[in-house]
C-alpha positions, 0 to 999 in steps of 0.5 A: 290392653288399650284400645283407641277410637279416633272419633265418636263411632258408636258402633266401635264404642259399643263393640269395645264395651261388650268386650269389657273395655271401659273409658279411662281417659280422653284426649281433647283437641289433639287433632282436627280434620277438615274432611273425611274423604277416601278416594 
């Protein structure tokens, strides 16, 4: 199974690690956002 985390969300990372997931790769500089705003 594969999990994708879109940002450095420490809560999500900890959740996945507790359930046996481990980091096996990263995509660097694939997308840039100017803002994280929900309206």
